[in-house]
C-alpha positions as MATLAB code, in Angstrom:
seq = 'XXXXXXXXXXXXXXXXXXXXXXXXXXXXXXXXXXXXXXXXXXXXXXXXXXXXXXXXXXXXXXXXXXXXXXXXXXXXXXXXXXXXXXXXXXXXXXXXXXXXXXXXXXXXXXXXXXXXXXXXXXXXXXXXXXXXXXXXXXXXXXXXXXXXXXXXXXXXXXXXXXXXXXXXXXXXXXXXXXXXXXXXXXXXXXXXXXXXXXXXXXXXXXXXXXXXXXXXXXXXXXXXXXXXXXXXXXXXXXXXXXXXXXXXXXXXXXXXXXXXXXXXXXXXXXXXXXXXXXXXXXXXXXXXXXXXXXXXXXXXXXXXXXXXXXXXXXXXXXXXXXXXXXXXXXXXXXXXXXXXXXXXXXXXXXXXXXXXXXXXXXXXXXXXXXXXXXXXXXXXXXXXXXXXXXXXXXXXXXXXXXXXXXXXXXXXXXXXXXXXXXXXXXXXXXXXXXXXXXXXXXXXXXXXXXXXXXXXXXXXXXXXXXXXXXXXXXXXXXXXXXXXXXXXXXXXXXXXXXXXXXXXXXXXXXXXXXXXXXXXXXXXXXXXXXXXXXXXXXXXXXXXXXXXXXXXXXXXXXXXXXXXXXXXXXXXXXXXXXXXXXXXXXXXXXXXXXXXXXXXXXXXXXXXXXXXXXXXXXXXXXXXXXXXXXXXXXXXXXXXXXXXXXXXXXXXXXXXXXXXXXXXXXXXXXXXXXXXXXXXXXXXXXXXXXXXXXXXXXXXXXXXXXXXXXXXXXXXXXXXXXXXXXXXXXXXXXXXXXXXXXXXXXX';
ca = [
     106.186   79.706  125.482;
     107.524   82.022  128.384;
     106.973   81.997  132.003;
     104.552   85.030  131.677;
     102.417   83.135  129.103;
     101.815   80.166  130.941;
      99.310   81.574  133.346;
      97.502   83.394  130.616;
      97.349   80.053  128.515;
      95.923   78.007  131.472;
      93.406   80.844  132.050;
      92.295   80.637  128.458;
      91.833   76.629  128.717;
      89.934   77.127  131.842;
      87.626   79.548  130.564;
      87.178   77.353  127.242;
      86.266   74.299  129.250;
      83.670   76.305  131.449;
      82.056   77.933  128.213;
      82.004   74.494  126.657;
      80.383   72.793  129.513;
      77.882   75.692  129.638;
      76.880   75.182  125.995;
      76.676   71.327  126.485;
      74.178   71.710  129.564;
      72.344   74.401  127.489;
      71.826   71.930  124.448;
      70.440   69.282  126.708;
      68.128   71.664  128.335;
      66.855   73.392  125.371;
      66.356   70.956  122.539;
      64.573   73.588  120.394;
      68.030   75.446  119.983;
      69.993   72.411  119.612;
      71.269   72.924  116.085;
      72.156   76.589  116.513;
      73.945   75.846  119.842;
      75.735   73.006  117.859;
      76.909   75.717  115.589;
      78.131   77.868  118.538;
      80.103   74.819  120.056;
      81.752   74.356  116.662;
      82.607   78.027  116.391;
      84.118   77.945  119.898;
      86.404   74.742  118.978;
      87.198   76.035  115.785;
      88.483   79.391  117.323;
      90.366   77.186  119.984;
      92.054   75.041  117.042;
      93.249   78.313  115.371;
      94.296   79.935  118.472;
      96.372   76.981  119.608;
      97.927   76.713  116.434;
      99.006   80.227  115.805;
     100.050   80.241  119.813;
     102.145   76.927  120.239;
     103.171   76.513  116.832;
     103.378   72.718  116.368;
     106.316   71.030  114.832;
     104.198   69.003  112.410;
     100.983   71.027  112.050;
      99.126   69.281  109.162;
      96.769   66.952  111.345;
      95.625   70.112  113.488;
      95.040   72.253  110.128;
      93.008   69.224  108.934;
      90.991   69.343  112.224;
      90.305   72.987  111.379;
      88.815   71.855  108.048;
      87.039   69.319  109.721;
      85.399   71.409  112.313;
      84.771   74.241  109.736;
      83.014   71.763  107.532;
      80.889   70.215  110.671;
      79.931   73.974  111.225;
      78.789   74.629  107.988;
      76.638   71.321  108.043;
      74.983   72.361  111.031;
      74.045   75.595  109.462;
      72.904   73.742  106.473;
      70.536   71.474  108.246;
      69.422   74.394  110.764;
      68.015   76.440  107.580;
      66.689   73.510  105.830;
      64.979   71.888  108.718;
      61.328   70.936  107.851;
      57.921   71.235  109.860;
      58.522   67.899  111.446;
      61.666   68.930  112.951;
      64.076   66.872  110.756;
      66.273   68.157  107.730;
      65.730   66.570  104.185;
      67.970   64.070  102.963;
      70.427   64.369  101.063;
      70.803   67.914  101.906;
      73.644   70.306  101.611;
      74.368   69.868  105.541;
      74.955   65.904  104.494;
      77.528   66.912  101.838;
      79.356   69.102  104.377;
      79.227   66.573  106.950;
      80.681   63.625  104.796;
      83.449   65.899  104.005;
      83.869   66.634  107.576;
      84.394   63.284  108.639;
      86.939   62.788  105.725;
      89.019   65.529  107.032;
      88.710   64.078  110.524;
      90.036   60.733  109.279;
      92.666   62.358  107.312;
      93.687   64.161  110.421;
      93.954   60.848  112.462;
      95.896   59.372  109.570;
      98.473   62.248  109.303;
      98.996   62.175  113.176;
     102.197   60.314  112.451;
     104.046   61.365  109.338;
     103.489   58.547  106.679;
     106.592   57.393  105.056;
     108.772   57.807  108.458;
     107.285   54.845  110.105;
     105.194   51.741  108.849;
     104.318   50.004  111.871;
     101.058   49.526  113.762;
      99.332   48.317  110.698;
      98.769   44.973  111.956;
      97.245   46.330  115.288;
      95.159   48.885  113.225;
      93.907   45.715  111.096;
      93.073   43.688  114.460;
      91.051   46.757  115.524;
      89.347   47.041  112.257;
      88.342   43.515  112.279;
      87.444   43.292  115.975;
      85.421   46.450  115.739;
      83.900   45.395  112.563;
      82.283   42.348  114.170;
      80.677   44.438  116.700;
      79.615   47.113  114.216;
      78.194   44.457  111.862;
      76.141   42.963  114.608;
      74.974   46.247  116.345;
      74.726   48.479  113.246;
      75.544   47.145  110.015;
      73.309   44.235  110.053;
      70.066   45.954  111.245;
      70.760   48.712  108.577;
      71.182   46.445  105.518;
      68.460   44.078  106.461;
      66.164   46.151  108.532;
      64.183   47.684  105.524;
      64.125   50.981  107.153;
      66.627   52.653  104.726;
      67.430   52.499  100.917;
      69.174   54.348   98.049;
      71.052   57.291   99.156;
      70.060   57.124  102.559;
      71.474   53.763  103.176;
      74.634   54.459  101.249;
      75.430   57.642  103.412;
      74.785   55.697  106.818;
      77.080   53.002  105.506;
      79.555   55.817  104.553;
      79.371   57.119  107.895;
      79.905   53.744  109.574;
      82.892   52.766  107.517;
      84.184   56.213  108.333;
      84.002   55.354  112.050;
      85.563   51.997  111.559;
      88.618   53.795  109.707;
      89.001   56.427  112.508;
      89.072   53.534  115.274;
      91.751   51.635  113.114;
      93.932   54.815  112.750;
      93.642   55.597  116.527;
      94.950   52.555  117.561;
      97.761   52.889  114.907;
      98.580   56.266  116.675;
      98.605   54.626  120.071;
     100.673   51.812  118.980;
     103.560   53.668  117.234;
     103.718   57.012  118.816;
     106.407   57.916  121.792;
     104.710   60.877  122.900;
     102.245   60.677  125.692;
     101.447   64.230  126.262;
      98.177   65.850  127.577;
      97.240   67.153  123.911;
      97.952   63.397  122.672;
      95.598   61.732  125.436;
      92.746   64.169  124.692;
      92.863   63.510  120.931;
      92.872   59.855  121.466;
      90.038   60.227  123.960;
      88.120   62.406  121.600;
      88.537   59.859  118.685;
      87.609   57.194  120.862;
      84.421   58.776  122.373;
      83.391   59.875  118.747;
      83.343   56.297  117.666;
      81.593   54.618  120.537;
      79.146   57.540  120.372;
      78.438   56.934  116.615;
      78.036   53.468  116.854;
      75.566   53.686  119.885;
      73.904   56.333  118.063;
      73.411   54.112  114.914;
      72.558   51.030  116.868;
      69.761   52.855  118.732;
      68.562   54.523  115.356;
      68.546   51.275  113.302;
      66.867   49.262  115.881;
      64.416   51.662  116.760;
      61.693   53.190  114.832;
      62.503   56.665  115.906;
      65.385   58.950  116.880;
      67.906   58.149  119.456;
      67.808   59.250  122.969;
      69.027   63.029  123.782;
      71.934   61.813  125.871;
      73.785   60.776  122.996;
      74.453   64.340  122.278;
      76.817   64.415  125.248;
      79.213   62.002  123.601;
      79.571   64.078  120.435;
      79.807   67.428  122.202;
      82.430   65.689  124.620;
      84.490   64.738  121.561;
      84.322   68.158  120.056;
      85.321   70.008  123.394;
      88.296   67.516  123.969;
      89.675   68.530  120.446;
      89.568   72.214  121.192;
      91.103   71.545  124.581;
      93.836   69.612  123.005;
      94.649   72.436  120.830;
      94.940   74.881  123.564;
      96.962   72.906  125.857;
     100.819   73.885  125.273;
     101.913   70.140  124.629;
     100.105   69.988  121.254;
     103.293   71.600  119.799;
     105.332   68.315  120.257;
     102.208   65.907  120.158;
     102.015   65.280  116.393;
     104.501   63.967  113.812;
     106.679   62.446  116.582;
     109.265   59.723  116.201;
     107.919   56.208  116.439;
     108.430   54.176  119.902;
     110.557   51.261  119.694;
     108.783   48.191  118.622;
     107.507   46.032  121.172;
     106.709   42.284  120.909;
     103.350   41.860  122.858;
     102.551   44.181  125.721;
     100.392   43.254  128.712;
      97.693   45.783  127.458;
      97.501   44.554  124.015;
      97.165   40.974  125.229;
      94.202   41.906  127.435;
      92.701   43.728  124.416;
      92.977   40.972  121.891;
      91.413   38.386  124.634;
      88.414   40.971  125.033;
      88.092   41.022  121.306;
      87.991   37.267  120.966;
      85.648   36.911  123.935;
      83.330   39.547  122.576;
      83.055   38.337  119.100;
      82.496   34.935  120.532;
      79.929   36.044  122.579;
      78.121   37.686  119.838;
      78.411   34.508  117.656;
      76.953   32.740  120.717;
      74.058   34.934  121.070;
      72.973   34.957  117.396;
      73.704   31.054  117.243;
      71.327   30.259  120.269;
      68.583   32.657  118.675;
      68.918   30.925  115.113;
      69.524   27.279  116.285;
      66.349   24.672  116.445;
      65.376   24.104  120.093;
      67.851   21.989  122.069;
      70.725   22.784  119.587;
      71.694   25.918  120.783;
      73.903   24.569  123.766;
      75.634   22.208  121.462;
      76.733   25.416  119.332;
      77.569   27.057  122.392;
      80.168   24.314  123.469;
      82.014   24.604  119.922;
      82.093   28.299  120.180;
      83.449   28.390  123.555;
      86.171   25.775  122.642;
      87.206   27.971  119.723;
      87.160   31.001  121.711;
      89.458   29.098  124.312;
      91.677   27.778  121.779;
      92.139   31.283  120.280;
      92.965   32.680  123.922;
      95.513   30.181  124.562;
      97.106   30.618  121.058;
      97.610   34.414  121.996;
      98.785   33.149  125.234;
     101.544   30.879  123.180;
     102.349   33.992  121.126;
     103.074   36.073  123.974;
     105.506   33.053  125.390;
     107.076   33.257  122.258;
     107.441   37.123  122.291;
     108.657   36.848  125.731;
     111.227   34.350  124.706;
     112.447   36.555  121.663;
     112.452   39.372  123.896;
     114.995   37.662  126.284;
     116.980   36.241  123.483;
     117.401   40.046  122.364;
     118.895   40.632  125.868;
     121.021   37.460  126.141;
     124.429   36.731  124.433;
     123.932   33.501  122.800;
     127.297   32.056  123.295;
     128.115   32.853  127.011;
     124.450   33.182  128.200;
     125.315   36.586  129.851;
     123.505   39.714  129.226;
     124.210   41.705  126.209;
     124.843   45.498  125.625;
     121.164   46.295  125.492;
     120.927   45.110  129.137;
     123.913   46.967  130.184;
     122.468   50.060  128.797;
     119.420   49.860  130.490;
     120.904   49.509  133.732;
     123.230   52.408  133.141;
     120.120   54.753  132.470;
     118.742   54.277  135.759;
     119.460   56.501  138.565;
     120.538   54.850  141.850;
     121.169   56.660  145.377;
     124.443   54.911  145.712;
     127.946   55.168  143.687;
     128.251   52.569  140.916;
     131.536   51.103  139.408;
     131.419   50.239  135.514;
     134.570   47.952  134.369;
     135.007   47.106  130.660;
     137.367   44.077  130.198;
     138.943   42.482  127.025;
     141.189   39.496  126.640;
     145.012   40.656  125.444;
     145.828   38.455  122.235;
     142.291   36.845  121.736;
     142.685   37.334  117.773;
     145.991   35.095  118.327;
     143.772   32.362  119.846;
     141.713   31.995  117.130;
     144.136   32.144  114.650;
     146.629   29.397  116.471;
     143.714   26.932  117.809;
     140.696   27.700  115.862;
     137.284   29.702  116.642;
     136.083   26.638  118.566;
     138.853   26.972  120.977;
     138.427   30.820  121.322;
     134.647   30.198  121.862;
     135.473   27.955  124.634;
     137.626   30.622  125.986;
     135.048   33.356  125.903;
     132.500   30.848  127.688;
     134.886   30.031  130.351;
     135.888   33.716  130.714;
     132.111   34.617  131.196;
     131.671   31.959  133.812;
     134.481   33.295  135.715;
     133.662   36.826  135.603;
     129.906   35.803  136.777;
     131.548   34.094  139.599;
     133.860   36.728  140.778;
     131.601   39.741  140.756;
     129.156   40.388  143.355;
     126.004   38.491  143.221;
     124.040   41.403  142.586;
     126.267   42.709  139.761;
     125.267   43.119  136.000;
     127.870   41.016  133.803;
     127.442   41.276  130.187;
     129.423   40.271  127.023;
     129.712   43.491  124.990;
     131.153   42.198  121.368;
     133.997   39.884  120.460;
     136.088   39.355  123.523;
     134.835   42.632  125.574;
     133.109   42.090  128.653;
     131.512   44.669  131.322;
     130.808   44.371  134.957;
     128.307   46.850  136.668;
     128.101   46.763  140.237;
     127.344   49.110  143.237;
     130.609   50.528  145.050;
     133.105   53.129  144.976;
     137.108   53.590  144.744;
     137.726   51.117  147.478;
     135.564   48.288  145.683;
     137.197   49.280  142.287;
     140.596   48.031  142.522;
     139.604   44.973  144.736;
     137.194   43.611  141.999;
     139.517   44.758  139.167;
     142.283   42.328  140.951;
     139.673   39.586  141.289;
     138.409   39.745  137.628;
     141.966   39.735  136.299;
     143.228   36.960  138.570;
     140.301   34.984  137.460;
     140.773   35.502  133.637;
     144.536   34.646  134.065;
     144.223   31.328  135.062;
     144.879   28.306  132.851;
     141.772   27.319  130.400;
     140.822   23.740  130.241;
     141.183   24.078  126.395;
     143.633   21.878  124.157;
     146.855   23.927  123.668;
     145.944   26.323  126.213;
     146.273   24.467  129.604;
     149.574   26.022  130.154;
     148.893   29.146  128.703;
     147.731   32.213  130.314;
     145.251   34.859  128.979;
     145.879   38.088  130.387;
     143.356   41.016  130.296;
     142.870   44.723  130.433;
     140.336   46.817  132.355;
     138.969   50.074  131.953;
     136.952   51.382  135.020;
     134.714   54.610  135.593;
     133.009   55.382  139.039;
     129.442   56.489  138.438;
     128.237   59.234  141.248;
     125.223   58.330  143.354;
     121.872   59.846  141.550;
     123.580   60.055  138.116;
     122.846   57.903  135.174;
     125.608   56.262  133.266;
     124.720   57.546  129.785;
     128.377   58.350  129.195;
     129.811   55.722  131.324;
     130.167   53.131  128.441;
     131.952   55.716  126.448;
     134.216   56.559  129.580;
     135.179   53.024  130.437;
     136.107   52.403  126.773;
     138.540   55.098  126.815;
     140.084   53.842  130.152;
     140.235   50.427  128.284;
     142.395   51.891  125.637;
     144.585   53.567  128.110;
     144.866   50.362  130.073;
     146.087   48.686  127.119;
     148.472   51.270  125.760;
     149.917   51.262  129.173;
     149.954   47.524  129.678;
     149.060   47.885  133.450;
     146.154   45.810  133.489;
     144.080   48.636  134.972;
     143.176   51.969  133.935;
     140.545   54.207  135.699;
     138.918   57.067  133.561;
     140.050   60.637  133.972;
     137.974   63.505  133.253;
     140.808   65.578  132.713;
     142.418   63.126  130.213;
     139.020   62.918  128.466;
     138.925   66.629  128.124;
     142.292   66.647  126.526;
     141.230   63.849  124.151;
     138.130   65.990  123.108;
     140.447   69.020  122.656;
     142.745   66.817  120.434;
     139.642   65.584  118.275;
     138.540   69.311  117.918;
     141.914   70.337  116.896;
     142.023   67.469  114.269;
     138.719   68.692  112.814;
     140.259   72.459  112.749;
     143.275   70.952  111.014;
     141.222   69.004  108.395;
     139.514   72.256  107.553;
     142.486   74.438  107.566;
     144.264   72.337  104.791;
     144.263   73.845  101.690;
     143.373   77.367  103.204;
     145.521   80.394  103.984;
     145.832   79.308  107.556;
     148.635   77.043  106.780;
     151.887   78.590  105.585;
     155.678   77.708  105.329;
     158.357   79.594  107.292;
     161.958   79.092  106.430;
     164.660   79.232  109.033;
     168.196   80.022  108.008;
     170.968   77.309  108.143;
     174.706   78.833  108.677;
     178.044   77.742  108.181;
     179.776   78.012  111.482;
     183.186   78.851  110.063;
     181.976   81.818  108.076;
     178.711   82.572  109.350;
     177.189   82.480  105.582;
     173.660   81.138  105.103;
     174.018   78.161  103.051;
     170.561   76.391  103.374;
     167.244   76.700  105.323;
     164.737   74.545  106.823;
     161.029   74.642  105.766;
     158.607   74.818  109.059;
     154.891   74.455  108.688;
     153.118   76.989  110.919;
     149.439   77.287  111.477;
     147.636   80.575  112.300;
     143.695   80.378  113.151;
     141.600   83.251  111.265;
     141.910   85.295  114.399;
     145.778   85.213  113.840;
     146.190   82.963  116.843;
     149.304   80.453  116.286;
     148.944   76.752  116.785;
     152.286   75.128  118.179;
     153.613   72.483  115.616;
     154.323   70.290  118.401;
     150.738   70.182  119.140;
     149.395   69.436  115.793;
     151.933   67.701  113.861;
     151.738   64.654  116.433;
     148.131   64.674  116.287;
     147.946   64.737  112.389;
     150.543   61.655  112.664;
     147.978   59.813  114.655;
     144.974   60.500  112.510;
     146.912   59.947  109.285;
     145.997   63.633  108.219;
     149.947   63.980  107.761;
     149.752   62.362  104.553;
     147.829   65.230  102.933;
     149.498   67.863  104.828;
     152.953   66.163  103.863;
     151.845   66.250  100.134;
     150.725   69.950  100.552;
     153.960   71.069  102.302;
     156.174   69.299   99.363;
     154.007   71.250   96.859;
     154.764   74.523   98.356;
     158.330   74.024   99.333;
     159.145   73.065   95.962;
     157.277   76.361   94.737;
     159.184   78.449   96.926;
     162.415   76.737   96.322;
     162.281   77.421   92.665;
     163.152   81.003   93.474;
     165.583   80.256   96.083;
     167.743   77.877   94.025;
     167.716   80.062   90.788;
     168.359   83.268   92.764;
     171.086   82.022   95.343;
     171.575   78.201   94.894;
     170.298   77.520   98.373;
     168.880   74.192   99.179;
     165.897   73.686  101.315;
     165.550   70.990  103.960;
     161.793   69.614  104.523;
     160.753   66.862  106.984;
     158.981   63.683  105.687;
     157.095   61.467  108.089;
     157.012   57.695  108.606;
     153.946   57.637  106.717;
     155.002   59.078  103.524;
     158.014   56.778  103.540;
     155.918   53.670  103.650;
     154.292   54.621  100.135;
     156.224   53.097   97.736;
     155.158   55.716   95.270;
     156.558   58.662   97.370;
     159.952   59.088   95.876;
     158.903   59.136   92.364;
     156.311   61.727   93.214;
     158.622   63.938   94.879;
     161.147   63.776   91.942;
     158.380   64.523   89.511;
     157.710   67.697   91.587;
     161.242   68.731   91.480;
     161.245   68.175   87.675;
     157.926   70.264   87.129;
     159.726   73.198   88.401;
     162.817   72.643   86.864;
     164.847   71.972   89.853;
     167.925   69.386   90.241;
     167.809   66.820   93.125;
     170.449   68.686   95.207;
     168.262   71.585   95.711;
     166.285   69.546   98.414;
     167.414   68.008  101.552;
     164.643   65.329  103.228;
     164.987   65.063  107.034;
     163.819   61.859  108.600;
     163.683   61.243  112.414;
     165.131   58.719  114.377;
     161.504   57.738  115.179;
     160.984   56.904  111.382;
     163.690   54.373  111.939;
     162.249   52.847  114.981;
     158.412   52.726  113.715;
     159.237   51.519  110.453;
     161.316   48.363  111.271;
     158.811   46.036  109.396;
     158.986   48.299  106.124;
     162.596   48.702  106.418;
     163.119   47.633  102.848;
     160.506   50.154  101.818;
     161.909   52.906  103.677;
     165.758   52.227  102.511;
     164.419   51.900   99.154;
     162.489   55.292   98.809;
     165.675   57.150  100.246;
     168.084   55.487   98.149;
     166.017   56.238   95.043;
     166.204   60.141   96.398;
     169.716   60.042   96.898;
     170.524   58.606   93.546;
     168.972   61.675   91.842;
     170.919   63.982   94.131;
     168.374   64.832   96.961;
     170.446   64.520  100.267;
     169.056   62.954  103.506;
     169.356   64.285  107.013;
     168.548   62.452  110.413;
     166.839   64.939  112.515;
     166.957   65.122  116.320;
     170.021   62.786  116.180;
     171.265   61.294  119.585;
     167.582   61.027  121.166;
     166.690   57.673  119.765;
     168.391   54.179  120.082;
     168.457   52.736  116.745;
     170.249   55.284  114.437;
     173.750   53.466  114.812;
     171.967   50.050  113.568;
     171.089   51.829  110.330;
     173.644   54.474  109.591;
     175.645   51.465  107.892;
     172.597   50.862  105.419;
     170.809   54.169  105.023;
     171.891   56.584  102.608;
     172.401   59.531  105.112;
     174.306   62.884  104.287;
     173.655   65.034  107.503;
     173.261   64.380  111.148;
     171.121   66.941  112.844;
     171.962   67.299  116.523;
     169.166   67.229  118.751;
     168.532   70.776  120.419;
     168.700   69.487  123.847;
     172.391   69.073  123.430;
     172.997   72.380  122.264;
     170.708   74.182  125.103;
     171.701   71.929  128.055;
     175.433   70.597  127.502;
     177.116   72.776  125.312;
     177.171   76.262  127.315;
     176.732   74.985  130.842;
     177.679   71.360  130.692;
     181.046   69.944  132.160;
     183.371   67.536  130.448;
     180.907   64.678  130.623;
     178.269   66.436  128.807;
     180.587   67.938  126.278;
     181.744   64.374  125.541;
     178.244   63.469  124.383;
     178.403   66.280  121.516;
     182.002   65.554  120.633;
     181.127   62.042  120.122;
     178.363   62.977  117.707;
     180.368   65.150  116.007;
     183.361   62.758  115.777;
     180.961   60.146  114.549;
     179.673   62.384  111.521;
     183.358   63.145  110.576;
     184.539   59.573  110.598;
     181.487   58.552  108.491;
     181.999   61.453  106.257;
     178.684   62.912  107.495;
     177.953   66.913  107.727;
     176.942   67.539  111.436;
     174.221   70.237  111.881;
     173.353   71.582  115.613;
     169.931   72.760  116.171;
     168.651   75.605  118.803;
     171.617   77.560  118.817;
     170.654   80.645  120.996;
     173.698   82.313  121.887;
     177.372   83.181  120.551;
     178.656   81.141  123.402;
     176.916   78.064  122.022;
     177.873   78.773  118.549;
     181.452   79.217  119.618;
     181.967   75.980  121.472;
     180.274   74.222  118.661;
     183.084   75.842  116.297;
     185.902   74.423  118.806;
     184.411   71.043  118.564;
     184.294   71.057  114.585;
     180.394   71.180  114.091;
     179.753   72.283  110.333;
     176.392   73.868  110.484;
     174.018   75.517  112.806;
     170.458   77.051  112.950;
     168.725   78.672  115.746;
     167.313   81.840  117.205;
     170.849   83.165  117.493;
     171.071   83.644  113.721;
     167.679   84.169  112.536;
     164.034   83.118  113.320;
     161.649   81.213  111.316;
     159.906   83.603  108.940;
     158.007   83.724  105.424;
     160.067   83.053  102.343;
     160.209   86.882  101.471;
     162.250   87.387  104.756;
     164.713   84.573  103.565;
     165.030   86.312  100.401;
     165.946   89.863  102.004;
     168.573   87.955  104.140;
     170.112   86.386  100.875;
     170.032   89.679   99.246;
     171.793   91.313  102.204;
     174.377   88.586  102.468;
     175.118   88.673   98.744;
     175.656   92.653   98.885;
     177.867   92.219  101.795;
     180.056   89.673   99.987;
     180.317   92.036   97.255;
     181.376   94.761   99.317;
     184.071   92.471  100.756;
     185.479   91.607   97.681;
     185.508   95.155   96.335;
];
């Protein structure tokens, strides 16, 4: 609803209330026109319902349309009674009006039932049953018993009244269910609950007066029915009606104070009714004895309810307390975080480093003892008003008032407390270190995201090994950007966004293209490129590099078929550590080559020094995969050689053919470097020569760099000085030009 609509909507609702109250007064003052004025009220409410539904468009409209049917049927019933009224002022029974009134009550009951969508939530049935039995006891004494045994009504008349009374009890029970399970507390909701309550109370009072007297009930009873009708229309016209029905259920509560009072009132009421009837029916002198028994039974029932309330409170407390340490749990922390406070707050998440090792070495009993002791120390070290909880496993959290000045002092105290020796067999001389991730919650803000932020800071603290890390919003923004980029990359795999470009590798002595490196490129649908230096590391971290690697190998083998057949040009392709850990990688790669009719020497597999470092535990698998490839003619190159620290230890064992010198040596130490810088490059070239390996220099961008590399004896080079990476069609053009030039030189 727009801002301009609100005044108009409020005016409509005000005029509706004024007109409705005027009709109510007219009904009381002019009894002769009562039925016709009732029809006018029903018409007014029906119009309000239809207008409200069309104007506010409720998300769950079924109960409102059922109300339209109920009020419409009621209007038709009143019309039927008005036209069939007899000379004594009463309509005959049964009549067409009674038929439509019964249908109206059925639709009203259905509307209350459908207020909460069935199937989405099955709670509230026990409370509805309690209301049904408690209300049934009152109705039995006040209404049903006089109706059944008063002898005034029989046959169809008796059956009709029993149907109406039963329908009222159903409305009461279903209304209680709505109150218990729905989360909303809108104005429209309150008006509808009030209308249902007023309707049931008015009907009960009317029937009680009717069945006990020898005449009609007093005229004041009309106020209740009219009020219920008008409240239904007001609920429909109020803007909150759009979100009042079909709502999600509330979280289950064990026993609220309001429910406890209601249950006690029902017990006392039923016991009081029984006492009155017992005294009336008992022989003289025996009534007091029966009252004593009834009172004792009533007191016992009330005490049982109190005991159930205590058990419910105990269960609720248990739901908020960690059973092992006695601290609060995640629910307690989340409730505190959701509150707005007028001061800054600090949230610290702490976990014990290597706790799994403690469980594995000393058993879970020792691990539990460490957790209990850690919880006690954190509680003692934190401020007295701080919230200290155990989140899960070995993770704890501390929430307290304060800012940046408190953060570092408190973190130091917590870390020092945890690091003290533990009085646990086997751990008396062993210190348990911890990591802390912290975030500051500004004054006036809720901490809805603080737990997530503290957890991200904790991950950073673990990675850095510094003990404490404070949440950095800039780092989180980068994390979000990386996560979004990974999602985009997953969607780009298998589409035209990914493509292969090839950069020629030349022989420095002759300048001839003797190989090419396959390079993965990513262009978004709008043509914007994404740097491989950005998305390749993220793919490594997420594990998507396995899928990307298989796609790259398939595309390279397809392109390589034409390059090898036409020019005998081999292609180098990068392989990740994740791929080399797969024992079936080499076999699948060789199968790909055979499928396109290529020999092993057509392909050069590049691995980085990082692969050698990160796969120490899988060294046997790595070496086995590379050896299997080399046995079938595939050559192996170490990429970015010279930037790591483990290659020399592996060169004796790994089947390596080519050393690719990292581009930093070319750009920084070849052209402008002195004797000391040149010595590093010469050492790598000499190492390759002594091991009978080919040396390839990357990132050669000037003729001066190329000339210096020739002087040092480097075999191969690639870089912008020779050619930029481009699609395979451009590589075919360069190779064709080279062949034509060679043919001319021969002639």
